[in-house]
C-alpha positions as CSV (number, residue, x, y, z in Angstrom):
1,M,7.9,53.4,0.4
2,V,11.3,52.3,0.5
3,T,10.9,50.8,3.8
4,R,7.7,48.7,2.3
5,L,9.8,47.5,-0.5
6,V,13.1,46.8,1.8
7,D,10.5,44.8,3.1
8,L,9.0,43.1,0.6
9,L,12.2,42.2,-0.9
10,V,13.4,40.6,2.7
11,R,10.4,38.3,3.0
12,A,11.0,37.1,-0.7
13,A,14.8,36.7,0.5
14,V,13.9,34.8,3.6
15,R,11.7,32.4,2.0
16,R,14.6,31.2,-0.4
17,W,16.3,29.8,2.2
18,P,15.7,26.3,4.3
19,A,12.7,26.9,6.8
20,E,15.3,25.8,10.1
21,L,17.5,28.7,8.9
22,R,15.1,31.7,8.2
23,A,14.4,33.2,11.2
24,E,18.0,33.6,12.3
25,L,18.8,35.1,9.1
26,A,15.3,37.4,9.2
27,R,16.6,38.6,13.0
28,E,20.4,39.4,11.2
29,W,18.8,41.2,7.9
30,A,16.9,43.1,10.0
31,A,19.8,44.4,12.6
32,E,21.9,45.0,9.4
33,L,18.8,47.1,8.0
34,H,17.8,48.7,11.2
35,E,21.7,50.0,11.0
36,L,21.4,51.2,8.1
37,A,18.1,52.9,8.5
38,R,19.4,54.7,11.7
39,T,22.3,56.3,9.5
40,G,19.7,57.2,7.0
41,R,21.1,55.3,4.0
42,R,18.2,54.3,2.2
43,W,19.1,53.6,-1.1
44,T,21.8,51.5,0.7
45,M,19.4,49.7,2.4
46,L,17.4,49.1,-1.1
47,R,20.2,47.9,-2.7
48,F,21.1,45.2,0.4
49,A,17.8,44.1,0.3
50,A,17.6,43.6,-3.1
51,S,20.9,41.6,-3.2
52,L,19.1,39.3,-0.7
53,A,16.2,38.7,-2.8
54,T,17.9,38.1,-6.4
55,S,21.1,36.0,-5.0
56,R,21.8,32.4,-4.7
57,A,20.9,30.9,-1.4
58,A,24.1,29.9,-0.3
59,T,24.4,25.8,0.7
60,P,24.0,25.8,4.3
61,L,26.6,23.8,6.4
62,V,25.5,20.7,7.1
63,D,26.2,18.5,10.2
64,R,27.6,15.3,9.0
65,S,26.7,13.2,12.0
66,A,23.1,14.7,11.9
67,V,22.9,13.6,8.1
68,S,24.3,10.3,9.1
69,G,21.7,9.9,11.3
70,R,18.9,10.8,8.9
71,L,20.6,8.1,6.4
72,W,20.4,5.7,9.0
73,R,16.8,6.4,9.8
74,T,15.6,6.6,6.7
75,A,17.5,2.8,5.8
76,G,15.4,2.0,9.3
77,V,12.5,2.8,8.1
78,L,12.3,1.6,4.5
79,L,14.0,-1.7,5.5
80,L,12.2,-3.0,8.3
81,A,8.6,-1.9,7.2
82,P,7.9,-4.3,4.7
83,P,9.0,-7.4,7.1
84,A,6.5,-5.5,9.6
85,C,4.2,-6.1,7.4
86,I,4.3,-9.6,6.9
87,A,4.5,-9.9,10.9
88,V,1.1,-7.9,10.4
89,I,-0.6,-10.8,8.1
90,V,1.0,-13.4,10.6
91,V,-0.3,-11.4,13.7
92,A,-4.0,-11.2,11.7
93,A,-3.9,-14.6,11.1
94,V,-3.7,-15.7,14.1
95,V,-6.2,-13.7,15.7
96,M,-8.8,-15.0,12.8
97,N,-8.0,-18.3,13.6
98,L,-8.6,-17.7,17.7
99,A,-12.0,-15.7,16.7
100,Y,-12.6,-18.4,14.1
101,G,-12.4,-21.0,16.8
102,W,-14.3,-19.3,19.5
103,L,-17.0,-18.3,17.0
104,S,-17.5,-21.8,15.9
105,Y,-18.9,-23.3,19.0
106,G,-21.8,-20.5,18.9
107,V,-22.6,-19.3,15.6
108,L,-23.1,-20.9,11.9
109,W,-21.4,-18.2,10.0
110,A,-18.2,-18.6,11.7
111,T,-16.4,-20.1,8.5
112,A,-17.8,-17.1,6.3
113,A,-16.4,-14.3,8.8
114,Q,-12.6,-15.9,8.3
115,L,-11.8,-13.6,5.6
116,P,-13.3,-10.5,6.8
117,I,-11.5,-10.7,10.2
118,W,-8.3,-11.1,8.8
119,S,-8.6,-8.5,6.5
120,M,-10.0,-6.1,9.3
121,V,-7.0,-6.8,11.7
122,A,-4.5,-6.8,8.5
123,A,-6.4,-3.3,8.0
124,G,-5.9,-2.2,11.5
125,L,-2.4,-3.0,12.2
126,G,-1.6,-1.7,9.0
127,V,-2.7,1.6,9.9
128,L,-0.8,1.3,13.2
129,L,2.4,0.5,11.2
130,A,1.4,3.6,9.1
131,L,1.5,6.0,12.1
132,V,4.5,4.7,13.3
133,V,6.2,5.3,9.9
134,T,4.8,8.9,9.5
135,R,6.4,9.8,12.5
136,A,9.5,8.2,11.7
137,A,9.2,9.9,8.2
138,R,9.8,13.3,10.1
139,R,13.5,12.8,10.7
140,T,14.6,10.8,7.5
141,V,16.3,12.1,4.2
142,R,14.1,14.1,2.0
143,V,14.4,13.6,-1.8
144,G,12.0,13.7,-4.8
145,A,8.4,12.2,-5.3
146,L,10.3,9.4,-7.6
147,P,13.1,8.6,-5.4
148,T,11.0,8.2,-2.7
149,A,8.8,5.9,-4.4
150,L,11.5,3.9,-5.4
151,G,12.8,3.8,-2.1
152,V,9.4,2.4,-0.5
153,A,9.2,0.0,-3.5
154,L,12.5,-1.6,-3.6
155,P,12.6,-2.6,-0.2
156,I,9.4,-4.2,-0.4
157,A,10.6,-6.2,-3.5
158,A,13.3,-7.3,-1.7
159,T,11.1,-8.6,1.2
160,L,9.2,-10.4,-1.2
161,A,11.6,-12.1,-2.8
162,V,13.1,-13.5,0.2
163,V,10.0,-14.5,1.4
164,L,9.1,-16.6,-2.1
165,G,12.5,-17.7,-2.2
166,W,12.2,-19.4,0.9
167,F,8.8,-20.7,0.2
168,A,10.6,-22.3,-2.9
169,S,13.3,-23.9,-0.9
170,R,10.4,-25.7,1.1
171,A,8.9,-26.8,-2.3
172,E,5.6,-25.1,-1.7
173,S,3.9,-25.0,-4.3
174,G,1.8,-21.7,-6.1
175,V,5.1,-19.7,-5.8
176,A,5.7,-19.0,-9.7
177,E,1.5,-18.1,-9.9
178,M,2.8,-15.6,-6.9
179,A,4.9,-13.6,-8.8
180,P,3.8,-12.0,-11.8
181,G,0.9,-10.5,-9.6
182,L,3.5,-9.2,-7.3
183,L,5.5,-7.8,-9.6
184,L,2.9,-5.8,-11.6
185,W,1.4,-4.9,-8.0
186,L,5.0,-3.0,-7.3
187,A,4.9,-1.8,-10.9
188,L,1.9,-0.1,-10.3
189,L,2.7,1.0,-6.8
190,V,5.4,3.0,-7.7
191,P,3.3,5.6,-10.2
192,A,0.5,5.6,-7.5
193,L,3.4,6.9,-5.1
194,W,5.3,9.1,-7.2
195,A,2.1,10.9,-8.1
196,A,0.6,10.9,-4.2
197,G,4.3,12.8,-3.5
198,A,4.3,14.9,-6.4
199,L,0.8,16.3,-4.9
200,A,2.2,16.5,-1.2
201,R,5.0,18.2,-2.5
202,R,2.3,21.3,-3.6
203,E,0.9,20.9,-0.4
204,R,-2.3,19.4,-1.9
205,T,-2.0,16.6,0.9
206,R,-6.0,15.5,0.5
207,T,-5.8,14.7,-3.0
208,A,-2.4,13.3,-2.5
209,W,-4.0,10.9,-0.2
210,L,-6.9,10.2,-2.7
211,V,-4.6,10.0,-5.7
212,G,-2.2,7.7,-3.7
213,L,-5.0,5.5,-2.0
214,L,-6.9,4.9,-5.4
215,G,-3.7,4.2,-7.4
216,A,-2.5,1.6,-5.1
217,L,-5.7,-0.2,-4.3
218,V,-6.1,0.0,-8.7
219,A,-2.4,-1.5,-8.4
220,A,-3.5,-4.5,-6.0
221,D,-6.7,-5.1,-8.0
222,A,-5.3,-5.6,-11.1
223,A,-2.5,-7.8,-9.4
224,V,-5.0,-10.1,-8.3
225,V,-6.8,-10.4,-11.8
226,L,-3.8,-11.4,-13.1
227,T,-3.0,-14.2,-10.8
228,V,-6.6,-15.4,-11.5
229,V,-6.6,-15.1,-14.8
230,S,-3.2,-16.4,-15.3
231,T,-4.4,-19.6,-13.2
232,I,-8.2,-20.1,-13.1
233,P,-9.4,-20.8,-16.8
234,A,-12.7,-18.6,-17.8
235,T,-14.5,-22.1,-18.7
236,A,-14.2,-25.9,-17.6
237,T,-11.9,-27.9,-20.1
238,F,-14.1,-30.9,-19.5
239,T,-17.5,-31.7,-17.9
240,E,-17.7,-31.4,-14.2
241,L,-19.7,-30.1,-11.5
242,P,-19.1,-27.4,-10.5
243,P,-16.6,-26.5,-13.0
244,D,-13.0,-25.6,-12.3
245,S,-13.6,-21.9,-13.8
246,V,-14.4,-18.2,-13.1
247,D,-16.2,-16.2,-15.2
248,R,-14.3,-13.0,-16.3
249,I,-17.1,-10.6,-15.9
250,S,-16.7,-10.3,-12.0
251,A,-12.9,-9.5,-12.4
252,P,-13.4,-5.8,-10.6
253,L,-14.6,-7.7,-7.4
254,W,-11.8,-10.3,-7.2
255,L,-9.7,-8.4,-4.7
256,F,-12.9,-7.1,-2.6
257,T,-13.8,-10.9,-2.9
258,C,-10.7,-12.3,-1.4
259,W,-11.1,-9.6,1.5
260,T,-14.5,-10.3,2.4
261,D,-15.6,-13.5,1.1
262,W,-18.7,-11.7,-0.3
263,S,-20.3,-10.7,-3.6
264,F,-21.8,-7.8,-2.5
265,G,-25.3,-8.9,-3.7
266,L,-23.9,-9.8,-7.2
267,P,-24.8,-13.0,-9.1
268,R,-21.3,-13.1,-9.7
269,P,-18.4,-14.6,-8.3
270,T,-20.8,-17.5,-7.3
271,E,-19.9,-19.0,-3.9
272,W,-17.9,-21.6,-6.1
273,E,-16.1,-19.1,-7.9
274,R,-15.1,-17.3,-4.7
275,F,-13.8,-20.4,-3.2
276,L,-11.5,-20.9,-6.2
277,I,-10.5,-17.4,-6.1
278,T,-9.5,-17.2,-2.5
279,D,-8.1,-20.7,-2.9
280,Q,-5.7,-19.5,-5.5
281,V,-5.0,-15.5,-4.1
282,L,-5.1,-15.8,-0.3
283,V,-2.1,-14.3,1.0
284,E,-1.3,-11.6,-1.1
285,P,-4.4,-9.6,-0.8
286,M,-3.7,-9.2,2.9
287,F,-0.1,-8.0,2.0
288,Y,-1.4,-5.1,0.0
289,L,-3.6,-4.3,2.5
290,A,-1.2,-4.2,5.0
291,A,1.5,-2.3,3.1
292,T,-0.6,0.3,1.3
293,P,-1.1,2.5,4.3
294,Y,2.6,2.8,5.5
295,A,3.5,3.2,1.6
296,V,1.3,6.3,0.9
297,A,2.0,7.4,4.4
298,Y,5.5,7.6,3.6
299,A,5.7,9.0,0.5
300,I,3.3,11.4,1.5
301,A,5.3,12.7,4.8
302,V,8.5,12.7,3.2
303,A,7.2,14.8,0.2
304,R,5.3,17.6,2.5
305,P,7.7,20.8,2.7
306,A,9.1,21.2,6.4
307,R,7.2,23.6,8.2
308,A,8.8,26.3,9.3
309,T,8.7,27.4,12.9
310,A,6.2,30.6,13.7
311,S,8.1,33.2,13.7
312,A,10.5,32.2,10.8
313,G,8.0,33.2,7.9
314,Q,7.8,36.7,9.0
315,P,10.9,38.7,9.4
316,A,11.7,41.4,12.0
317,P,10.2,44.6,11.4
318,V,12.6,46.8,9.2
319,S,13.0,50.4,10.9
320,A,12.3,53.4,9.0
């Protein structure tokens, strides 16, 4: 009876320590308990095991060089990923132009295929970027779900600010119209990543992915809707054929219209409305598509509990 209780207390004590220390601590405690059991001091064994289970886990010694390395890796991943998304958009656009040039010689639907090709290539490269980021996230600093979400969003905001500033310095049109939608996307992306990280911390990984991706999708859709609503009127202000207006009834589809140039068989948005939408909101949806996979993947990868080694979770048996 005493042996079983001691074993239960030791298991509870081991789980209170970081995963990388559990195996070594379990071996040390098992050796001490074995010596106590050999000399017949069962009540001492019980007191020792109880003290391990109830005492506060000490702060382990930290290798400063290892911590510094993790900090640099974290900064590198979070700061380089947003510019990588910009590169993804550019590469995908180049692929789209090459594909269009090849298709235009043989098929009539070459123009209609431009946006789907751009979207598919951007999504594929975005997933590859997410895989790289997920691999790197295993050796980055692990913090809470909210700091992680902010750590992902702030470098994206800084990158977008630099890009928009560069466009403004070149007197490019439409910079002011892009900013509100991008800000709304970032504002809604943070709680989505926060929720995904919180769920991943509880080891509900599938739900975390579902919540993170759906939340990011809602954020992107809302950003596109805001940009269209603030720049394109709902009704034409004067007689024109066709009118430069977009009916708001199709608002939930505008993000997918930007990705596919398609109305999914519905009467709205019309072909002219699709042209107006994609003419006004062209690059931002592609950036959302490229950035979402890595943002959600990083938030989940960092939040998931570190896995112990096979022997770490099971202390060595205590001899009676």
